[in-house]
C-alpha positions as CSV (number, residue, x, y, z in Angstrom):
1,X,100.1,155.4,112.0
2,X,101.2,152.6,114.3
3,X,98.9,153.3,117.2
4,X,99.6,151.7,120.6
5,X,96.5,151.0,122.6
6,X,96.0,149.8,125.9
7,X,93.4,147.2,127.5
8,X,92.5,148.4,131.0
9,X,91.1,146.9,134.0
10,X,90.4,148.5,137.3
11,X,90.6,145.9,140.1
12,X,89.2,146.4,143.6
13,X,91.6,145.9,146.3
14,X,89.5,146.6,149.2
15,X,86.2,147.3,150.1
16,X,84.7,148.9,153.4
17,X,81.0,148.7,154.0
18,X,80.0,148.1,150.6
19,X,82.3,151.1,149.1
20,X,85.2,150.2,147.0
21,X,88.4,152.2,148.1
22,X,91.2,151.4,145.8
23,X,91.8,150.5,142.4
24,X,95.1,148.7,140.8
25,X,95.1,149.2,137.1
26,X,96.4,146.6,134.7
27,X,97.6,147.4,131.2
28,X,98.5,145.4,128.4
29,X,99.7,147.1,125.2
30,X,97.5,146.1,122.0
31,X,98.0,147.4,118.6
32,X,94.6,147.4,116.6
33,X,96.4,147.6,113.4
34,X,97.2,143.9,113.5
35,X,93.4,143.0,112.9
36,X,93.5,140.1,110.2
37,X,92.7,141.7,107.0
38,X,90.6,139.4,104.9
39,X,90.5,141.2,101.9
40,X,92.4,138.5,100.0
41,X,90.4,135.7,101.3
42,X,88.5,134.9,98.2
43,X,91.8,134.8,96.1
44,X,93.3,132.4,98.5
45,X,90.2,130.2,98.2
46,X,90.3,130.3,94.6
47,X,93.9,129.3,94.8
48,X,93.0,126.4,96.9
49,X,89.9,125.5,94.9
50,X,91.9,125.4,91.7
51,X,93.8,122.7,92.8
52,X,93.9,119.1,91.1
53,X,91.1,117.7,93.8
54,X,87.2,118.2,94.3
55,X,86.4,121.3,96.3
56,X,87.0,120.9,100.2
57,X,88.4,117.4,99.6
58,X,91.4,118.2,101.8
59,X,89.3,119.1,104.8
60,X,91.0,120.9,107.6
61,X,94.0,121.2,105.7
62,X,92.5,123.3,103.4
63,X,91.1,125.8,106.1
64,X,95.0,125.5,107.9
65,X,96.5,126.7,104.7
66,X,94.0,129.2,104.0
67,X,94.4,131.0,107.4
68,X,98.3,130.6,107.1
69,X,98.1,132.2,103.7
70,X,96.1,134.9,104.9
71,X,98.1,135.9,107.7
72,X,101.2,135.6,105.4
73,X,99.6,138.3,103.0
74,X,99.1,140.8,105.6
75,X,100.5,144.1,104.3
76,X,101.2,142.5,100.9
77,X,100.2,143.9,97.6
78,X,98.4,140.6,96.6
79,X,97.5,137.1,98.0
80,X,100.6,134.9,98.6
81,X,101.1,132.0,96.6
82,X,103.7,130.5,98.8
83,X,103.1,129.8,102.0
84,X,106.4,129.6,104.2
85,X,107.0,127.6,107.5
86,X,110.3,129.1,109.1
87,X,112.2,127.8,112.3
88,X,108.9,126.5,113.9
89,X,109.7,127.1,118.1
90,X,108.0,125.4,121.0
91,X,108.3,127.3,124.3
92,X,107.8,125.3,127.5
93,X,106.6,127.6,130.3
94,X,107.1,125.7,133.6
95,X,105.7,127.1,137.2
96,X,104.9,125.7,140.4
97,X,101.4,126.1,142.0
98,X,100.7,126.0,146.0
99,X,97.6,124.1,145.4
100,X,99.7,121.2,145.0
101,X,100.1,120.8,148.6
102,X,96.6,119.8,148.8
103,X,97.5,116.6,147.2
104,X,95.6,117.4,143.9
105,X,98.0,115.7,141.6
106,X,100.0,112.3,141.6
107,X,103.2,114.1,142.1
108,X,104.9,116.7,144.6
109,X,105.6,120.2,143.4
110,X,109.7,118.7,143.2
111,X,108.6,116.8,140.2
112,X,108.4,120.2,137.9
113,X,112.1,120.7,138.6
114,X,113.1,117.1,137.8
115,X,111.1,117.5,134.3
116,X,112.5,121.1,133.5
117,X,116.1,119.0,133.9
118,X,114.7,116.1,131.8
119,X,113.5,118.6,129.3
120,X,117.0,120.2,129.3
121,X,118.7,116.9,129.0
122,X,116.7,115.6,125.8
123,X,114.8,113.1,127.5
124,X,111.0,113.8,127.6
125,X,108.7,113.2,125.2
126,X,108.5,116.7,123.9
127,X,112.0,116.6,123.0
128,X,111.7,113.2,120.7
129,X,109.1,115.2,119.0
130,X,110.9,118.3,118.2
131,X,113.8,116.6,117.4
132,X,111.8,114.5,114.7
133,X,110.0,117.8,113.6
134,X,113.0,120.0,113.4
135,X,111.4,122.4,116.3
136,X,113.4,124.6,118.4
137,X,112.5,124.1,121.7
138,X,112.9,126.8,124.8
139,X,112.2,126.1,128.4
140,X,111.1,129.0,130.6
141,X,111.2,128.9,134.5
142,X,108.4,131.3,135.1
143,X,108.4,130.3,138.8
144,X,109.0,126.7,139.7
145,X,109.4,125.7,143.6
146,X,113.1,124.5,143.3
147,X,115.3,126.6,141.0
148,X,117.6,125.0,138.2
149,X,121.2,125.2,139.2
150,X,123.3,126.9,136.7
151,X,125.9,124.1,136.8
152,X,123.1,121.6,136.1
153,X,122.0,123.7,133.2
154,X,125.6,124.2,131.8
155,X,126.1,120.1,132.1
156,X,122.4,119.9,130.2
157,X,123.7,122.2,127.5
158,X,127.0,120.3,126.8
159,X,124.8,118.8,123.8
160,X,124.2,121.3,121.2
161,X,120.6,119.8,120.3
162,X,119.4,120.4,124.0
163,X,117.1,123.1,124.6
164,X,117.5,126.5,126.3
165,X,116.7,127.6,129.7
166,X,115.2,131.2,129.8
167,X,114.7,132.2,133.6
168,X,112.0,134.7,134.2
169,X,110.7,134.1,137.6
170,X,107.6,135.7,139.0
171,X,108.1,133.9,142.4
172,X,109.2,130.8,144.0
173,X,105.6,129.6,143.1
174,X,102.1,130.6,143.5
175,X,100.3,130.7,146.6
176,X,97.5,128.3,147.6
177,X,94.4,129.7,145.8
178,X,92.2,127.4,147.6
179,X,93.0,129.9,150.6
180,X,94.3,133.1,149.1
181,X,95.2,134.6,145.8
182,X,97.5,132.8,143.7
183,X,99.5,136.2,143.0
184,X,99.7,139.7,143.4
185,X,98.2,142.3,140.4
186,X,101.8,143.3,139.8
187,X,102.8,139.8,139.1
188,X,100.0,139.2,136.6
189,X,101.3,142.6,134.9
190,X,104.6,141.6,135.0
191,X,104.0,138.1,133.5
192,X,102.4,139.4,130.7
193,X,105.0,141.6,129.6
194,X,107.4,138.7,130.0
195,X,105.8,136.5,128.4
196,X,105.4,138.9,125.4
197,X,109.1,139.6,125.1
198,X,110.2,135.8,124.7
199,X,107.7,135.7,121.8
200,X,109.0,138.5,120.4
201,X,112.7,137.2,120.8
202,X,111.5,134.1,118.7
203,X,110.1,136.2,115.9
204,X,113.4,138.1,115.7
205,X,115.5,135.3,115.3
206,X,113.0,134.4,112.2
207,X,110.3,132.1,113.4
208,X,106.8,132.5,111.9
209,X,105.3,129.9,113.9
210,X,105.0,129.7,117.6
211,X,104.3,126.8,119.8
212,X,103.6,126.6,123.9
213,X,103.8,123.9,126.2
214,X,103.6,124.0,130.1
215,X,105.1,122.0,132.9
216,X,103.7,122.4,136.6
217,X,102.3,120.2,139.0
218,X,98.8,121.5,139.8
219,X,98.3,123.5,137.0
220,X,95.2,121.7,135.7
221,X,93.5,123.0,138.9
222,X,94.5,126.4,138.0
223,X,93.2,126.2,134.5
224,X,90.2,124.4,135.9
225,X,89.5,127.3,138.0
226,X,89.9,129.9,135.4
227,X,88.1,128.3,132.9
228,X,85.3,127.7,135.7
229,X,85.1,131.5,137.0
230,X,85.6,133.0,133.2
231,X,83.1,131.1,131.5
232,X,80.3,130.3,134.4
233,X,80.8,126.8,133.5
234,X,80.1,124.1,136.2
235,X,83.0,123.5,138.3
236,X,82.7,119.6,137.9
237,X,82.6,119.8,134.2
238,X,85.7,122.2,134.6
239,X,87.7,119.8,136.7
240,X,89.4,116.6,135.2
241,X,92.0,113.7,136.3
242,X,95.0,115.7,135.4
243,X,98.0,113.4,135.6
244,X,95.6,110.6,136.5
245,X,94.5,111.1,140.1
246,X,92.3,108.7,141.9
247,X,88.0,109.3,142.4
248,X,88.9,110.6,146.0
249,X,91.6,113.0,144.6
250,X,89.2,114.4,142.1
251,X,86.6,115.1,144.5
252,X,88.9,117.0,146.8
253,X,90.5,118.7,143.4
254,X,86.8,119.9,142.6
255,X,86.2,121.0,146.2
256,X,89.2,123.3,146.1
257,X,88.8,124.5,142.9
258,X,85.1,125.5,143.7
259,X,86.6,127.4,146.5
260,X,88.8,129.8,144.3
261,X,86.0,130.0,141.8
262,X,83.7,131.2,144.7
263,X,86.1,133.8,145.6
264,X,86.2,135.4,142.0
265,X,82.6,135.3,142.2
266,X,82.4,136.9,144.9
267,X,84.9,140.1,143.5
268,X,82.2,140.5,140.7
269,X,79.6,140.9,143.1
270,X,81.8,143.7,145.0
271,X,82.5,145.1,141.8
272,X,80.2,148.5,141.5
273,X,80.8,148.6,137.6
274,X,78.4,151.6,137.5
275,X,81.1,153.5,139.0
276,X,83.7,152.2,136.5
277,X,82.4,153.0,133.2
278,X,86.1,152.9,132.0
279,X,85.5,149.0,131.2
280,X,84.9,147.7,127.9
281,X,83.4,144.7,126.7
282,X,86.8,143.4,125.9
283,X,87.8,143.4,129.2
284,X,85.2,141.5,130.6
285,X,84.4,137.7,130.6
286,X,80.8,136.6,130.2
287,X,80.7,136.8,133.7
288,X,81.7,140.0,134.4
289,X,85.0,139.2,135.6
290,X,88.2,141.0,134.5
291,X,90.4,138.4,133.2
292,X,93.4,139.9,135.0
293,X,92.0,139.8,138.1
294,X,90.9,136.1,137.9
295,X,94.6,135.1,137.0
296,X,95.5,136.9,139.9
297,X,93.0,135.1,142.1
298,X,93.4,131.6,140.7
299,X,96.1,131.6,138.0
300,X,99.6,130.2,137.6
301,X,102.8,131.9,136.7
302,X,103.3,129.6,133.3
303,X,99.7,130.8,132.6
304,X,99.9,134.3,132.8
305,X,103.1,134.4,130.8
306,X,101.4,132.3,128.2
307,X,98.9,134.7,128.0
308,X,101.2,137.2,127.2
309,X,102.8,135.0,124.9
310,X,99.6,134.7,122.7
311,X,99.0,138.4,123.1
312,X,102.5,139.2,121.8
313,X,102.4,136.4,118.5
314,X,99.3,138.6,117.7
315,X,101.0,142.0,117.8
316,X,103.7,140.1,115.7
317,X,101.2,138.4,113.3
318,X,102.5,135.2,114.0
319,X,100.5,132.1,114.3
320,X,100.7,129.7,117.2
321,X,99.9,126.2,117.1
322,X,97.7,125.7,120.4
323,X,98.2,122.6,122.4
324,X,96.0,121.1,124.9
325,X,93.7,122.1,127.7
326,X,96.0,124.4,129.7
327,X,97.5,126.2,126.5
328,X,93.8,126.4,125.3
329,X,92.4,128.2,128.7
330,X,95.6,130.7,128.4
331,X,94.5,131.2,124.6
332,X,90.8,131.9,126.2
333,X,92.0,134.7,128.3
334,X,94.3,136.3,125.7
335,X,90.6,136.3,123.4
336,X,89.1,138.3,126.4
337,X,91.7,140.7,126.3
338,X,92.2,141.0,122.7
339,X,89.3,139.3,120.8
340,X,91.3,139.5,117.4
341,X,93.9,137.5,118.7
342,X,91.8,134.4,118.2
343,X,92.5,134.8,114.4
344,X,96.3,133.6,114.8
345,X,95.3,130.6,116.5
346,X,95.5,127.2,115.4
347,X,94.2,124.2,117.3
348,X,96.3,121.3,117.4
349,X,94.5,118.6,119.5
350,X,91.6,117.7,121.4
351,X,92.8,116.3,124.9
352,X,91.3,113.9,127.5
353,X,91.1,116.5,130.0
354,X,87.2,117.1,130.2
355,X,87.7,121.0,130.6
356,X,89.2,121.1,127.2
357,X,85.8,120.5,125.1
358,X,84.5,123.6,127.1
359,X,87.0,125.8,126.2
360,X,87.4,124.6,122.6
361,X,83.5,125.3,122.3
362,X,83.8,128.9,123.9
363,X,86.9,129.4,121.4
364,X,84.6,128.0,118.2
365,X,87.8,125.7,117.5
366,X,88.0,122.5,115.6
367,X,91.3,120.8,116.7
368,X,93.4,118.9,113.6
369,X,94.3,115.7,116.3
370,X,92.4,113.6,118.6
371,X,94.6,111.2,120.0
372,X,93.6,110.7,123.3
373,X,96.6,112.7,124.8
374,X,96.6,114.0,128.2
375,X,100.6,114.8,128.7
376,X,100.8,118.6,128.3
377,X,104.7,119.9,127.6
378,X,103.3,120.9,124.0
379,X,103.3,117.4,122.7
380,X,100.2,117.6,121.0
381,X,101.3,121.0,119.1
382,X,104.5,119.5,118.1
383,X,102.6,116.3,116.7
384,X,100.5,118.6,114.9
385,X,103.2,120.2,113.0
386,X,103.4,117.8,110.1
387,X,100.0,118.5,109.1
388,X,101.0,122.3,109.0
389,X,103.6,121.3,106.7
390,X,101.5,119.3,104.5
391,X,98.9,122.0,104.3
392,X,101.6,124.5,103.1
393,X,103.0,122.0,100.7
394,X,99.8,121.6,98.9
395,X,99.3,125.0,98.8
396,X,102.8,125.7,97.3
397,X,103.4,122.7,95.1
398,X,100.0,120.9,94.0
399,X,99.2,121.4,90.5
400,X,96.4,123.6,89.3
401,X,93.5,121.8,86.9
402,X,95.0,124.2,83.9
403,X,98.6,123.6,84.6
404,X,98.1,119.7,84.9
405,X,95.9,119.8,81.9
406,X,92.9,118.2,84.0
407,X,89.3,118.9,83.0
408,X,86.5,118.7,84.9
């Protein structure tokens, strides 16, 4: 039976004299039948070990091949002997942040729109990497400050190879989370649904490998705040240089992120969990915070939609090649909502952003690449795709000792 379950958080909206007076329920559909079945794990490992090489000699490529084969063996009557990579797709989620008005980036929010147009015209780094690796590219406007004029979209779309723009705006941009909640609870719930829908569309179009990228001035501030709030990590360790800010801007950024994190901590203190036993361990972070509420307080529209996209990929049994810091934070939030989603994640690279090391540790992830990247856009994921393809190629075509007549 295809049973549909829901993870639920009850969020405090008001408090009078220490008494919680109202809750808003956020629900995200979760299908537990999609937990990764490992019954063919040993068969897959035997298939890898019989290749003409010493055991483990291909390092992480063997781990990637094992994971992909295991995912593609789900629902089969035996382990697959051929891994397929079909229509790899990269989705860039773009959104603007009110915190950018505080000067936490080298650029103003208007640059987000300019970069989206650059994507649509094929001029960004991610366009180059998608072209060389035959990756389908889609741009999603989750709520940028300056919407894209349809005429400009049509002009950019004249060239067939240029990416598609999808508009699913949650607002003009988030509020300044240093002063108030970034968004309403309803926007979080809608964002999770919209992010999931675009992955469903890609899977229905034949893609069986998804990558996410992001674009949004100020979004490293949001990701840092989410990470610090949910893990209890020191804010100074979670906040980095982002686009290359000065030491003075870094100090300001750390101070502003701390304000948002402190507000999240206050929510935890206000919550009387003894009266809300409906909460499960899957709903709460190590800091006893509901991830949905943290997203509302300090999140970004693009981050929320990426969380929903990760959950949708899990439900579609589709692996995600995870990019850098901001995408990894969205991945971490998704695992707090549905821990089994982690099994469908392959981590592309380790970025230069300081908080990335923290979130990778929390996710027990060992990335494929360490190139000193800090651009975003999904560039690390696109660059890692050839490694994914090489892993599939050796699994599919490398001779076994028996077939090659090699004795050891």
